[in-house]
C-alpha positions as a printed Julia matrix, in Angstrom:
290×3 Matrix{Float64}:
 -52.09  71.78   -9.17
 -51.31  69.99   -6.09
 -52.51  66.9    -5.01
 -53.47  66.2    -1.3
 -51.64  64.21    0.95
 -53.84  60.98    2.29
 -50.91  59.03    3.67
 -49.85  58.97    7.2
 -46.2   59.89    8.31
 -44.2   57.25    9.85
 -42.32  59.7    12.34
 -38.39  58.44   12.67
 -37.71  61.36   14.75
 -40.25  60.36   17.66
 -39.29  56.72   17.65
 -35.67  57.24   17.4
 -35.92  59.63   20.63
 -37.45  56.77   22.18
 -35.06  54.19   21.41
 -32.27  56.63   22.27
 -33.87  57.36   25.78
 -33.94  53.33   26.61
 -30.25  52.94   25.36
 -29.18  55.75   27.59
 -31.02  53.94   30.44
 -29.18  50.81   29.59
 -25.66  52.31   29.38
 -26.26  54.25   32.82
 -26.99  50.9    34.22
 -24.34  48.96   32.34
 -21.83  51.78   33.51
 -23.23  51.3    36.97
 -22.46  47.36   37.08
 -19.31  47.26   35.18
 -17.5   50.8    36.13
 -17.28  51.66   32.43
 -19.6   53.18   30.11
 -19.8   51.54   26.45
 -17.42  53.3    23.82
 -17.89  53.92   20.16
 -14.87  54.09   18.14
 -15.12  56.36   14.88
 -12.5   56.13   12.21
 -12.61  58.69    9.24
 -10.29  58.47    6.48
 -10.02  61.96    4.95
 -11.76  65.0     5.39
 -14.82  64.76    3.44
 -17.16  67.55    4.58
 -20.46  65.26    4.88
 -18.54  62.45    6.57
 -17.08  64.69    9.02
 -20.36  65.99    9.77
 -21.84  62.79   10.17
 -19.0   61.77   12.4
 -19.78  64.51   14.5
 -23.48  64.19   14.53
 -22.77  60.49   16.17
 -20.47  61.82   18.65
 -22.77  64.24   20.29
 -25.64  61.61   20.12
 -23.01  59.04   21.94
 -22.63  61.59   24.29
 -26.58  62.18   24.98
 -27.06  58.72   25.29
 -24.43  58.03   28.02
 -21.87  56.39   25.42
 -18.28  57.71   25.36
 -16.33  57.77   22.19
 -13.22  58.02   20.63
 -12.68  59.19   17.22
  -9.36  58.15   14.78
  -9.08  60.68   12.0
  -6.79  59.43    9.32
  -5.17  61.3     6.63
  -6.49  61.0     2.96
  -3.2   59.14    1.65
  -3.69  55.96    4.07
  -3.17  52.6     2.66
  -5.66  49.84    3.13
  -2.87  47.82    5.11
  -2.65  51.1     7.53
  -6.39  51.28    7.66
  -6.89  47.62    8.58
  -4.01  47.68   11.41
  -5.68  50.59   12.88
  -9.39  48.95   12.94
  -7.28  45.31   14.03
  -5.95  47.55   17.18
  -9.44  49.03   17.8
 -10.72  45.39   17.51
  -8.44  44.64   20.18
  -8.59  47.19   22.42
 -10.98  45.72   25.67
 -11.85  49.43   26.2
 -13.77  49.9    22.98
 -17.2   48.69   22.63
 -18.0   49.2    18.98
 -16.43  50.23   15.81
 -17.95  52.53   13.08
 -16.06  53.07   10.1
 -17.45  55.92    8.07
 -17.94  55.0     4.75
 -17.28  55.62    1.81
 -13.51  55.55    2.3
 -11.25  57.16   -0.64
 -11.32  55.21   -3.95
  -7.81  53.75   -3.53
  -8.66  52.05   -0.39
 -10.2   48.4    -0.25
 -13.37  49.18    1.78
 -14.25  45.3     2.23
 -10.84  44.47    3.59
 -11.32  47.57    6.02
 -14.55  46.36    7.27
 -13.71  42.88    7.69
 -10.84  43.86   10.18
 -13.71  44.79   12.51
 -14.25  42.2    15.19
 -17.52  40.5    14.74
 -18.98  41.56   18.39
 -17.53  45.08   17.59
 -19.59  45.33   14.41
 -22.45  47.79   15.39
 -22.85  49.01   12.09
 -23.77  45.65   10.81
 -21.02  45.74    7.43
 -18.83  42.74    7.89
 -19.7   39.28    6.28
 -20.27  37.74    9.91
 -23.04  40.17   10.5
 -24.7   39.76    6.66
 -24.68  36.07    6.96
 -26.09  36.19   10.51
 -29.22  38.46    8.94
 -29.48  36.21    5.8
 -29.99  33.06    8.61
 -32.13  34.85   10.95
 -29.51  34.06   13.66
 -28.55  36.61   16.71
 -25.99  39.56   15.0
 -25.76  42.99   14.59
 -28.1   44.15   11.93
 -26.93  46.91    9.09
 -28.26  50.2    10.73
 -30.38  51.77    8.37
 -32.39  48.36    7.29
 -32.89  47.85   11.04
 -33.92  51.01   11.51
 -36.79  50.34    8.44
 -37.64  47.39   10.41
 -38.44  49.07   13.43
 -40.21  51.67   11.88
 -42.6   48.89   10.35
 -43.17  46.71   13.72
 -43.73  50.51   15.25
 -46.52  51.36   12.72
 -48.16  47.74   12.88
 -47.07  46.48    9.19
 -47.86  43.03    9.13
 -45.18  42.07    6.27
 -46.61  38.37    6.17
 -47.53  37.5     2.37
 -46.72  40.95    1.29
 -45.01  41.93   -1.79
 -41.99  44.02   -0.9
 -39.62  46.09   -3.62
 -36.29  46.98   -2.73
 -34.96  49.51   -5.08
 -31.07  49.28   -4.29
 -28.59  46.26   -3.86
 -26.01  48.17   -1.73
 -24.32  45.58    0.76
 -24.92  47.77    3.81
 -28.71  48.83    3.01
 -30.59  47.35    0.07
 -29.54  43.41    0.04
 -29.7   43.59    4.06
 -33.16  45.03    3.9
 -34.51  42.39    1.67
 -33.13  39.83    3.89
 -34.8   41.37    6.86
 -38.09  41.65    5.12
 -37.93  37.98    3.78
 -37.41  36.83    7.66
 -40.74  38.42    8.61
 -42.22  36.48    5.57
 -42.25  39.23    2.92
 -42.36  37.9    -0.67
 -39.32  40.04   -1.95
 -38.21  41.56   -4.99
 -34.88  43.22   -5.76
 -34.6   46.08   -8.31
 -31.52  47.72   -9.33
 -30.08  49.8   -12.18
 -30.32  47.33  -14.87
 -33.82  46.19  -13.66
 -35.81  46.31  -17.22
 -39.42  47.88  -16.79
 -38.65  49.23  -13.14
 -41.93  51.12  -12.84
 -44.11  47.88  -13.68
 -42.48  46.2   -10.93
 -42.75  49.37   -8.26
 -46.61  49.26   -9.07
 -46.88  45.92   -7.73
 -45.24  46.81   -3.98
 -46.93  46.39   -1.25
 -44.07  47.74    0.62
 -41.5   49.88   -0.89
 -38.13  50.38    0.1
 -36.36  53.42   -1.77
 -32.56  52.84   -1.66
 -31.15  53.76   -4.97
 -29.38  57.05   -4.19
 -30.99  59.04   -7.11
 -33.21  62.54   -6.07
 -36.88  61.74   -6.52
 -36.5   58.62   -8.67
 -39.5   57.02   -8.08
 -42.95  58.89   -8.72
 -46.17  58.94   -7.19
 -47.71  57.85  -10.55
 -45.95  54.33   -9.71
 -47.0   53.99   -6.2
 -49.59  51.19   -5.68
 -52.6   52.96   -3.6
 -52.45  52.01   -0.26
 -48.58  50.96   -0.26
 -46.02  51.61    2.49
 -43.15  53.73    1.54
 -39.91  53.95    3.3
 -37.42  56.07    1.66
 -33.98  55.42    2.49
 -32.31  58.33    0.39
 -31.03  61.61    1.2
 -29.74  64.2    -1.79
 -28.86  67.12   -2.25
 -31.5   69.83   -1.37
 -33.31  67.65    1.69
 -35.02  65.28   -0.72
 -35.04  61.61   -0.61
 -35.46  59.0    -3.75
 -38.92  59.31   -3.65
 -41.18  61.9    -4.93
 -42.62  62.78   -1.47
 -45.58  64.77   -2.62
 -47.08  62.29   -5.55
 -46.15  59.31   -3.62
 -48.06  60.79   -0.43
 -51.04  61.29   -2.47
 -51.25  57.37   -2.83
 -49.41  55.66    0.02
 -51.16  54.65    3.04
 -47.71  55.27    5.19
 -44.67  57.14    4.07
 -41.54  58.19    5.6
 -40.76  62.0     5.34
 -36.97  63.1     4.37
 -35.77  64.27    6.32
 -36.95  62.8     9.77
 -37.94  59.45    8.42
 -35.58  56.68    8.49
 -32.28  58.77    8.85
 -33.04  59.16   12.25
 -33.58  55.56   12.83
 -30.19  54.94   11.75
 -28.39  56.41   14.55
 -30.96  54.79   17.15
 -29.97  51.55   16.14
 -26.46  52.07   15.98
 -26.49  53.36   19.6
 -28.49  50.69   20.8
 -26.48  47.88   19.29
 -23.24  49.76   20.82
 -24.85  49.35   24.09
 -25.78  45.71   23.42
 -22.25  45.08   22.09
 -20.81  46.44   25.38
 -23.0   44.37   27.36
 -22.24  41.35   25.9
 -18.44  41.98   26.54
 -19.65  42.08   30.14
 -21.27  38.9    29.67
 -24.68  40.37   29.81
 -27.41  41.34   27.64
 -29.75  44.31   27.71
 -32.34  42.22   29.23
 -30.03  41.82   32.26
 -30.0   45.75   32.72
């Protein structure tokens, strides 16, 4: 027996499209003023099929937004030192506006060392310690793209976070942790949960706002969703399903992101927007000047 959906869908595809259209306008105006289009450098180590697909998709989205792209493909046996040298060279290249290192990288590479080779002003994916600190202190800087996209969705659907209990399931440095910091900055009361959290379901049931970023298919079930909660599913797993069991959660939530079409498109939209923002800053301008 199926339960009727009551939650309103948070349409990330439509919002991402509007952001990308505005980004394209900014990119065109910036190119007109400076004579140079913004440029995103993508770095891929190895030939993981999913990563190859993601990079190609990002390059296509760049082209539609008036952003040029430079792709650097490195063999799987690339060392940490070689990758750091490559990223350092891109950081020093005045033609590059932003840098995206496609992750995860092969296990033998020190991913953190590679991320830290990205110049803060070109960290448009929000993965460096500099960007993490800026998010933590509420200072200007580049946000991690998926958490940034989540915050844009919440704003689009007029979710007032003040005093709300936000539960983040997941603690990765580029998703769970920054998502919690950004929610805290908007006056939510934040609880982080993870693989070692005891009685996870009881905490999830307290969430006014739930961010699922655990990386396990349909891990969170509808019976553990607080009636009226806002559910943001940042997972993407085999079979086109998220970290939340959609049908059962949608029967209890007030707002919910679908998978696909929710958080995913927002990630790329924020990446493109921040690339143009970086290009403008490097030209001594801001998006407000365009």
